[in-house]
N, C-alpha and C positions, 0 to 999 in steps of 0.2 A: 491402450495408449502407451506411449513411451514414458519411462520414468525419468525424472530429473535427477534424483539422488543416485550417486554411483553405488555399486555393490558394497563398497567399503565405507558407506556413510556412517557417521558416528551418531550415537543416540543423544548427544548433548551439543549445544552450540559452542561449548568450550571444551575442545578435545583434550584427552590425557596427554601428559608430557611425552609419553613413549611413542606417540603416533603423530606424524606430521599432518597438519591440517590441509584440507583441500585447497584453501586459498593460498597457503604457503607453497604448495606444489605449483599452483598457477603462477605465483610470483617467480619461482625458479625457472619455469618454462619460459616466461616472458624475458627473464634475464638472459637465458641461453640464446634466445632469438634476437637479442638487442644487437645493434651494430658494433658496440664496443663491450669488452668484458667487464664484469663486476664480480666481486668476491663477497660471499656471505660472511658476516662478522659475528663472532661469538661475544655475548655480553652478559653480565650478571644482573638479572632483574630483581631478584630478592636474594638474601643471604643463602649460600650453599645450594643455589639452584641456577644451572646454566640453561639458557634458552638461545635459540638462533634468531637473529634479525637479518632480514634480507634488504639489499639495496638494488635499485634499478638505475641505469644511466639516464633514463628519461625523467626520473623524479629525484630532487635533491633530498639528502638525508637518508635515513633508514626506515624500514617498514616492519612493523610488528603486527601479529594477528592473534586474536582470541586470548588465550592464557599467557601469551608472551607479553601482553600489555599489563603492567602493574596497576593496581587499583589507585585511583584518586577519586575526588568527589564526583566529577562528571562521569568517569568510567563506571563507578558503582551505580549511579543512577541509570545509566544505559543498560547495565547488566540486570538490574532489578526489573526494568521495563521489559526487556527481552524475555526474562524468565516468566513474567506474568502473562505472556502471549503464547497461546497454543501453537500458532503458526511459526513464531520465531524460535520457540524452545524445542522444536522438533529435530533440530540438527542441521537445518539448511541455512542458518543465519551466521554470518561471520562479521566480526568486528575488526577493523584495521585502523592503525594509528601511525602517522608519520612523525618521526623524531628528527631533531637537528641538534648537533653538538654546539653548545654555547658555554663558554667559560669552563671547559673541561667536564661538562655534564650534559646528558641528553635531555632535551626539553621538548615536550609534545607540541607539535605545530598544527596538526589537522587530524580529524577523526571521521570515519564513515562506517556505515553498516550496510552489508550486502545480503540479499535474500535470493536464494536459488529456488525457482519454482516453475510452474507452467501457467499459461494464460489461454483462455478461450476468447477469440475475437468475436465481435458482434456478428451474428449470423453464421457462425462456424461452430462445428462440433469437434474439430480436431485440435488437441492441445498443442501449443507452441512453446518450446523451451524458452525460458525467460529468466533474466537476472535483473534484480531491482536494487538500485541504490536507494535504500529507505530514507537515509538522511546523510548529510555531509556538513561538516562544520569546521571552520578555522579556529585554532586555539591561540594563535598569535594575533591579538586584536589590533596591533599597530600595523600589521601587514596582512590583513585578512583576505583581501582580494587575491593576492599572490598565492596564498596557501589554499584558498578555495579552488583556484584554477589547478593547483597540483593534485588535490585530492580527487577532483573530477577527472583529470587525466589518468590517475591511477585506476579509477573505476572503469574508464574506457579500456585500459589495457587488460584488466582482469575479465571484463565482459568479452573481449575478443578471444581470450584464451578459453573461457568457459564455453562459449558457443562453438569454438573450434572450427570456424569457417563453414558450419552447417547452417540450418535454418533456425532462426530465433529472433528475439527482440530484447533490446536493452532499455529498461525504464529507469528514469531518474526523477526522484521527488525533490523539488526545490521549495525551500521555506523562505519566508520574508522576501517574496518576489517583488519586483518593481511593478508599477501600475501598468506598464506596457510589457506584458509577458512574452510577446513575440521576440523580444530581445534575448530570450533563453535559447532560441534556435541557433545553435552554434555547431558547425560541422554537419554531421548526419542527423543530429537531434531535431525532432519536429515536436511542436507543441501539441499535446494530445488532450489536455484537460486543465482547466482552472477550477477553483472551488469557491463557492459561497455558502453561507449558512443562513437558513431561515429559522429564527427562534420564535416559538409560540408558547405563551403562558396560558395554560388552560384555566377553565372556570372551576374552582373547587366546590362551588355550590350548584353544580349542574343538576337540574331536575327535569324529568320527563324526557321526551325524545325517544326515537326508535332505538331499541337495543340492537347491537351488532355483535357478531361472534367471529372474531378473527381466527383464521386457520393457519397453523404453523406447518409449512411444507417440509417434507423429508426429501430434499433435493439430492441427497447422497445415498438414499436407500434403494434407488433403482426402481421405485414405484412410478406409476403414471402421474403426471401433473394434473390430469383431470380435464384439460381443455387445451385446444390448439391455440386459443387466444393467449393463455398464460405462457405457453412455450414461445410464442412469437415475441411477447413482451420481454421475457427473460433473455432471449437471444439479442435483444436490442442493446445490451450492456456488454462491455469488455469485462471479463471476470478472471481474477487470479484464482488458481486452484490451491487450496490449503493442503499441506502435506499431512495434516491431522484432521480426521473426521470425528467430531464430537459425538459421543455415544449417550449424552444425557437425554433422558426422556422429558418430553414437555409436561409441565405441571399445570393442571387446570387453574385458571385465575392468576397465573404468573407470566412474566415475559422473559424469555431467554433469547439469545442471539439466533438469528435465522430469518427466513423469508415468510412473511405473513400476507395472506390474501383475504378478500371478502368475495363470497359467491352469491349469485342471484338465486332465485327459486329453482332455476333449471340446473343448478350445480356448476355454472360457468363462472370462472374467476373474472371479476370486473375491475379490480384495482388491487394494488399490492405495494409493499414497502419492505425493506430489509432492516432489521434491528441490528445495529453495529455494536452497541454496548449500552450499559445502564450505569450512569455516573451518579454521584450523590444527589445532585440537584436537577438532573435532566436525563431524558431518554434520547439517544443519538441514533438516527436512522439515515438511510440512503437508498439508492436504486428505486426511487418512487415512480409509479406509473399508474395509469388508469385508462380504461377504454373510453372512446368518445362518448360524451354525455354522461359519464359516471363520476365526474369530479366531486359532487357532493358526498358520494359514498367514500371517497378517499379521505375527506376531512373527518368523517365519522370513524374510519379505521384508525387514523393517527390519534384522534382524541381518546378512543377506547384503549389503545395500547399505552398511552401516557397514563391513563387512569389506573390500569392494571399494574403498571410498574410502580405506582405510588410516587410519581415525580411531578413537581409543579410545572415543568417545562419540557418541551420536546424540541430538538434541533434536527433539522433536515439538511443534509449535505448534498450538493449537486453542482454540476457544471452549468453556469448561467448561459452558456452558448447552446445548450441542448434544447431542441425545439419542444420535446415532450415536457420537459421541466418548465419551460416558459408558459406552455399552455395550462399546466396543472397548478403551478405555484409562482408564476412570474408576477411582475409588478402590476400587470393589467388583469390577472386572474382573480376569480372570486376568493375572498379571504378565508383561511381556515378557521374553524371555530376556536375561540379563545378570547382572553381579555386584552392581550397585548402581543404585538408582533414586531419583529426587528429583522432586517436583512442587512448582512454585512459581508464584505469580501474577506476571505481568510488569509490571503497572501501565500497560498500554496498552489503549486502547479506541477504538472507531470509532463516530461518530455520523453520521447522514445526514439530509438535508432533501430530500424528494421535491418535484419541481416538475412539475406537469401530468400526473402519473401517474394511471392509472385505479385505482379501489379494488382491483381484482384484483391489479395489480402492487404496490401499496402493501402489501397483505396478505402478500406474499412477503418483505418486507424484514426484519422482526425475526425472530429465531430463536424456536422454540417455548419456552415457559417451562419451567424444570426441574420435575420432578414433586414433589408434596408429600411430605414424609417420613412 
């Protein structure tokens, strides 16, 4: 499969001062292709250190990337968060900030983070070049709508340059979305997913019951998945390909990130879930699935993973429009084992703009609409 990272990819998301970042190169390409000229301006970010800032005629103000952005409270938090993630710290994540001159000084107006990766569409085995706007945020709270529009326009410009007119997809993650998420479909962007969370507090005094043994899959190791059913269910999800493959071995009795399944007596996987992370008070999971009639085993799998992680709560993330999720954990489905359950909308949505994809691949992007009542 083709690689997303160029041959000169840097080992850190914050490139050295002696090398121009990939996003800065894309900014300069976009500036050269603009209808009117614009000149890069040199400015002093910290004492005795000169860095370049780029301006585009389509975007007001100037644009800084990665180490060109001086630290402040928000930028430090974003950098700590990116450094704690294997996928973001592998060198394919870029931080951009738009500045505006006010009262003789440059003031940050908007910030965003872009991730260059690949994606496997549902039912496909061929990776597609992908750029993801992981987050965007206005920093001028009195004019937030205007600067959010500018930073989204900047993301569109960089995505166009990154994809280079070839085949790919641009994803954008929206936070604090309105109740009617279809309003995010602006231009070529289409609504791909919304998110809700199902929180379940387990029973700490659980006794008896049939013991289950979750199996952690080695999906990157090239081994067999063990069942055609499992392969079919895994292909039912769109999946981003991480540039980093974790080499940590599974420890018996502990829970690490990855995909877990339960198998029947014949060795066939009947249900599964992906552990996304372990927080101080909860286990976070996604990509839940089960074969028809195996929903009770899924509840046992989730409860066993929560118990092994030593957390009182498990949170399941999913798109409420997904038919498999509604059958497994929807409002009319059998409740998962636990003392207390809560379902709430997260206010997070993902839109996508396909570039050069065939009609067959584009038809796989949006999830099926919910059934009529």
